[in-house]
Rosetta silent file (secondary structure, phi, psi, omega in degrees, C-alpha in Angstrom):
SEQUENCE: XXXXXXXXXXXXXXXXXXXXXXXXXXXXXXXXXXXXXXXXXXXXXXXXXXXXXXXXXXXXXXXXXXXXXXXXXXXXXXXXXXXXXXXXXXXXXXXXXXXXXXXXXXXXXXXXXXXXXXXXXXXXXXXXXXXXXXXXXXXXXXXXXXXXXXX
SCORE:     score description
SCORE:     0.000 S_00000001
   1 L     0.000  -45.559  176.968  -84.171   39.977   44.395 S_00000001
   2 H   -55.970  -46.621 -176.166  -84.400   41.620   47.873 S_00000001
   3 H   -68.229  -35.318  176.714  -86.836   39.070   49.137 S_00000001
   4 H   -58.677  -47.759 -177.300  -84.580   36.212   47.918 S_00000001
   5 H   -55.687  -48.236 -177.431  -81.609   37.751   49.663 S_00000001
   6 H   -65.839  -36.921  174.844  -83.541   38.317   52.876 S_00000001
   7 H   -64.277  -39.420  178.545  -84.962   34.654   52.793 S_00000001
   8 H   -64.276  -41.829  177.578  -81.478   33.325   52.292 S_00000001
   9 H   -60.640  -49.323 -179.234  -80.130   35.428   55.231 S_00000001
  10 H   -61.727  -46.727 -175.077  -82.981   34.301   57.445 S_00000001
  11 H   -63.807  -45.295 -179.745  -82.642   30.729   56.587 S_00000001
  12 H   -65.623  -41.271  173.152  -78.895   30.720   56.968 S_00000001
  13 H   -63.237  -38.487  178.958  -78.866   32.643   60.171 S_00000001
  14 H   -68.650  -41.530  179.162  -81.514   30.427   61.692 S_00000001
  15 H   -62.585  -46.538  179.025  -79.459   27.331   60.722 S_00000001
  16 H   -64.375  -42.719  175.761  -76.243   28.663   62.293 S_00000001
  17 H   -64.065  -39.035  178.105  -78.025   29.645   65.447 S_00000001
  18 H   -75.134  -19.036  176.652  -79.694   26.295   65.766 S_00000001
  19 H   -87.517  -41.432 -178.366  -76.371   24.496   65.056 S_00000001
  20 L  -119.423  138.735 -178.870  -74.045   26.552   67.160 S_00000001
  21 L   -78.138  -31.630 -175.517  -74.482   28.008   70.614 S_00000001
  22 E  -129.014  130.891  171.812  -71.688   30.718   70.254 S_00000001
  23 E  -118.360  143.159  177.079  -70.892   32.531   67.021 S_00000001
  24 E  -112.365  116.150 -174.091  -67.868   34.611   66.396 S_00000001
  25 E  -113.084  149.358  169.601  -68.329   37.540   63.980 S_00000001
  26 E   -97.924  132.166 -178.841  -65.837   40.106   62.678 S_00000001
  27 E   -68.066  120.719 -179.053  -66.952   43.684   63.052 S_00000001
  28 L  -110.662  139.320  177.960  -66.987   45.032   59.449 S_00000001
  29 L  -101.239   80.539 -177.731  -66.640   48.731   58.496 S_00000001
  30 H   -58.463  -38.323  178.077  -68.747   48.526   55.251 S_00000001
  31 H   -63.456  -42.887 -175.784  -68.550   52.369   54.673 S_00000001
  32 H   -69.754  -35.692 -179.605  -64.811   52.258   55.023 S_00000001
  33 H   -71.934  -26.097 -177.348  -64.463   49.223   52.718 S_00000001
  34 H  -108.087    3.573 -177.191  -66.440   50.882   49.897 S_00000001
  35 L   -61.034  -51.835 -169.458  -65.353   54.580   50.381 S_00000001
  36 L  -101.854  157.540  173.536  -62.467   54.756   47.946 S_00000001
  37 L   114.766  -25.364  178.738  -61.884   53.542   44.410 S_00000001
  38 L    49.777 -125.738 -178.692  -64.687   55.070   42.283 S_00000001
  39 L   -70.957  -28.815  175.581  -65.152   53.302   39.061 S_00000001
  40 L   -50.882  -43.798 -173.545  -62.212   51.116   39.614 S_00000001
  41 L  -102.318    5.117 -173.034  -63.929   49.381   42.584 S_00000001
  42 H   -49.477  -53.626 -178.477  -67.592   49.663   41.427 S_00000001
  43 H   -63.883  -40.485  178.260  -68.070   45.964   40.958 S_00000001
  44 H   -61.127  -44.411  179.775  -66.358   45.058   44.204 S_00000001
  45 H   -67.728  -38.196  174.547  -68.372   47.640   46.110 S_00000001
  46 H   -56.377  -41.476 -179.739  -71.652   46.391   44.544 S_00000001
  47 H   -71.564  -31.247  171.741  -70.729   42.918   45.698 S_00000001
  48 H   -58.051  -53.117 -176.336  -70.026   44.124   49.185 S_00000001
  49 H   -70.623  -35.870  179.414  -73.376   45.841   49.466 S_00000001
  50 H   -66.186  -23.791 -178.820  -75.175   42.927   47.811 S_00000001
  51 H   -69.872  -27.923  173.289  -73.720   40.469   50.408 S_00000001
  52 L    53.792   50.048 -179.699  -75.693   42.471   53.068 S_00000001
  53 H   -59.498  -41.299  177.668  -73.225   41.679   55.825 S_00000001
  54 H   -61.821  -39.045  176.763  -74.699   44.130   58.233 S_00000001
  55 H   -68.306  -33.568  178.556  -78.162   42.723   57.929 S_00000001
  56 H   -64.569  -45.908 -178.148  -76.714   39.213   58.251 S_00000001
  57 H   -64.529  -41.182 -179.447  -74.903   40.118   61.512 S_00000001
  58 H   -60.388  -42.733 -179.562  -78.061   41.764   62.882 S_00000001
  59 H   -62.980  -40.549  177.006  -80.079   38.707   62.194 S_00000001
  60 H   -59.021  -46.731 -175.563  -77.428   36.475   63.797 S_00000001
  61 H   -65.043  -50.988 -177.166  -77.292   38.667   66.894 S_00000001
  62 H   -70.785  -37.636  177.404  -81.146   38.789   67.598 S_00000001
  63 H   -63.012  -40.679  174.754  -81.632   35.220   66.730 S_00000001
  64 H   -65.811  -39.271 -177.921  -78.820   33.969   68.957 S_00000001
  65 H   -66.366  -49.580 -177.010  -80.207   36.195   71.772 S_00000001
  66 H   -71.895  -24.751  177.438  -83.669   34.781   71.461 S_00000001
  67 H   -88.146   -4.326 -175.304  -82.348   31.227   71.419 S_00000001
  68 L    81.001   20.932  171.835  -80.097   31.746   74.451 S_00000001
  69 L  -108.769 -173.303  179.631  -76.855   31.616   72.538 S_00000001
  70 E  -124.934  139.434  166.628  -74.255   34.274   71.767 S_00000001
  71 E  -120.903  109.423 -171.612  -73.063   36.140   68.742 S_00000001
  72 E  -106.504  129.473  176.274  -69.908   38.016   69.538 S_00000001
  73 E  -100.101  127.280  173.666  -68.336   40.608   67.356 S_00000001
  74 E   -92.274  138.122  177.737  -64.512   41.163   67.316 S_00000001
  75 E   -82.544  117.170  179.117  -63.278   44.507   66.370 S_00000001
  76 H   -55.359  -31.511 -172.957  -61.157   43.962   63.313 S_00000001
  77 H   -69.771  -25.354 -174.689  -59.079   46.950   63.818 S_00000001
  78 H   -93.407  -51.213 -175.407  -57.788   45.487   67.233 S_00000001
  79 H   -69.491  -38.784  176.297  -57.737   41.810   66.412 S_00000001
  80 L    60.164   58.045 -164.697  -56.129   42.336   62.941 S_00000001
  81 L   -75.887  -13.497  172.913  -57.103   38.863   61.639 S_00000001
  82 L   -89.776   -6.794  173.577  -55.473   39.282   58.269 S_00000001
  83 L  -115.681  -17.285 -175.467  -52.144   40.194   59.878 S_00000001
  84 E   -98.826  139.044  171.096  -51.867   38.319   63.217 S_00000001
  85 L   -74.044  128.995 -175.462  -50.785   34.677   63.387 S_00000001
  86 L   -77.415  -11.254  177.309  -53.410   32.522   65.161 S_00000001
  87 L   -93.003  -50.709 -175.752  -50.621   30.253   66.716 S_00000001
  88 L  -110.055   -7.953  177.725  -48.113   32.781   68.061 S_00000001
  89 L    82.514    2.159  177.200  -49.940   36.178   67.810 S_00000001
  90 L   -62.404  135.970  174.978  -47.111   37.768   65.600 S_00000001
  91 E   -92.469  127.990  174.402  -48.268   40.784   63.642 S_00000001
  92 L  -143.219  126.963  175.593  -47.002   41.081   60.011 S_00000001
  93 L   -69.574  143.307  179.956  -48.410   43.530   57.433 S_00000001
  94 L  -140.324  151.136  176.826  -49.393   41.718   54.270 S_00000001
  95 L   -81.194  155.737 -176.412  -50.807   42.958   51.025 S_00000001
  96 L   -58.780  -28.533 -177.152  -54.456   41.933   50.344 S_00000001
  97 L   -72.484  -13.089  179.878  -53.268   39.870   47.373 S_00000001
  98 L   -81.610  109.997 -172.339  -51.306   37.517   49.721 S_00000001
  99 L  -103.431   -1.374  177.249  -53.837   34.750   50.323 S_00000001
 100 E  -111.689  132.506  178.029  -51.438   32.352   52.243 S_00000001
 101 E  -101.721  119.147  179.004  -50.364   32.697   55.805 S_00000001
 102 E  -131.421  125.936 -173.928  -46.823   31.478   56.534 S_00000001
 103 L  -126.351  154.329 -177.260  -45.304   32.395   59.828 S_00000001
 104 L   -69.855  -18.153 -179.474  -41.844   31.733   61.267 S_00000001
 105 L   -73.011  -11.798 -179.777  -43.464   29.819   64.220 S_00000001
 106 L   116.162  -11.808 -173.826  -44.498   27.153   61.737 S_00000001
 107 L   -70.798  133.372  178.079  -48.166   28.097   61.119 S_00000001
 108 E  -149.545  113.930  179.443  -48.973   27.619   57.489 S_00000001
 109 E  -166.244  178.127  175.678  -52.530   27.813   56.183 S_00000001
 110 E   -71.293  158.713  179.811  -54.776   29.978   54.134 S_00000001
 111 H   -64.637  -35.507  174.319  -55.441   33.482   55.264 S_00000001
 112 H   -62.071  -42.345 -178.565  -59.070   32.792   55.647 S_00000001
 113 H   -75.355  -32.405  176.319  -58.516   29.752   57.843 S_00000001
 114 H   -59.566  -45.032  179.495  -55.857   31.687   59.915 S_00000001
 115 H   -63.007  -43.724  178.745  -58.515   34.520   60.493 S_00000001
 116 H   -60.994  -44.634 -176.520  -61.140   31.948   61.398 S_00000001
 117 H   -65.905  -42.534  179.831  -58.864   30.218   63.905 S_00000001
 118 H   -57.283  -48.775  177.153  -57.831   33.547   65.316 S_00000001
 119 H   -61.531  -41.479  173.858  -61.488   34.558   65.825 S_00000001
 120 H   -49.665  -47.731  179.785  -62.168   31.285   67.312 S_00000001
 121 H   -66.348  -39.094 -177.054  -59.374   31.744   70.002 S_00000001
 122 H   -61.562  -45.732  179.944  -60.779   35.255   70.571 S_00000001
 123 H   -61.529  -50.270 -177.442  -64.271   33.977   71.217 S_00000001
 124 H   -56.121  -40.563  177.050  -63.039   31.223   73.488 S_00000001
 125 H   -66.946  -38.345  179.723  -61.107   33.824   75.595 S_00000001
 126 H   -61.647  -38.762 -176.661  -64.189   36.052   75.802 S_00000001
 127 H   -87.727  -20.589  162.477  -66.454   33.383   77.169 S_00000001
 128 L    39.400   48.164  178.493  -63.767   32.250   79.521 S_00000001
 129 L    91.833  -13.294  168.833  -65.603   29.364   81.026 S_00000001
 130 L   -66.763  147.061  175.918  -69.071   30.843   80.848 S_00000001
 131 L  -114.482  133.691  169.910  -71.670   28.742   79.259 S_00000001
 132 L   -61.803  169.688 -174.958  -74.385   29.941   77.016 S_00000001
 133 L   -65.491  -38.886 -173.732  -78.047   28.987   77.900 S_00000001
 134 L   -91.516  163.628  178.385  -77.921   26.148   75.237 S_00000001
 135 L   -76.166  159.620  171.676  -75.568   23.066   75.308 S_00000001
 136 L   -67.036  -12.302 -179.316  -72.746   23.070   72.737 S_00000001
 137 L    66.514 -140.700 -173.264  -74.366   20.234   70.998 S_00000001
 138 L   -88.968  -22.444 -177.805  -72.054   17.943   68.917 S_00000001
 139 L  -105.792  122.597  177.816  -69.617   20.531   67.612 S_00000001
 140 L  -110.613  115.546 -173.709  -67.114   21.952   70.042 S_00000001
 141 H   -54.598  -38.718 -177.818  -64.855   24.528   68.576 S_00000001
 142 H   -72.644   -7.558  179.197  -61.820   23.416   70.730 S_00000001
 143 H  -105.755    2.828 -178.972  -62.105   19.893   69.324 S_00000001
 144 L   -68.166  143.130  178.695  -61.994   20.774   65.611 S_00000001
 145 L   -54.681  139.929 -177.780  -59.139   19.058   63.652 S_00000001
 146 L    66.325   14.509 -176.105  -56.087   21.355   63.484 S_00000001
 147 L   -90.094  133.856  169.824  -57.205   23.763   66.118 S_00000001
 148 L   -70.860  161.653  178.481  -54.400   24.684   68.465 S_00000001
 149 L   -61.192  125.542  172.133  -54.689   24.292   72.150 S_00000001
 150 L   -74.148  137.674  179.541  -56.463   27.373   73.541 S_00000001
 151 L   -68.512    0.000    0.000  -55.003   29.333   76.435 S_00000001
């Protein structure tokens, strides 16, 4: 099982690095995510550990560096992707059970889509005109459908 997981992570990370010159990652606190809950969260905790997010991020970082691209990690505690609107930046506390993002500014999408667009905006601000060693290839984040204009 461990070999299958590692093979999957290697193949997936290699594909991502070969496809995209810049990768945006959310910095995860695995220990904090799995600390509380005991028997109640045992299955969820096992799933979090089985996903091997830390190993996947490590593979993405070193493969991107070797290929001349970037893998950038945003601090989730500062960015707050599950609470911040990707269009207007408004912060609103939400329960984890709330899966849809609706904002008074008019933004309406799934919470995952909102977090991904917020992370994309963060990455674009971080690179601020700098180019990675590789070309952007055919997929340019700023030209994805439904993506707001980036500042």
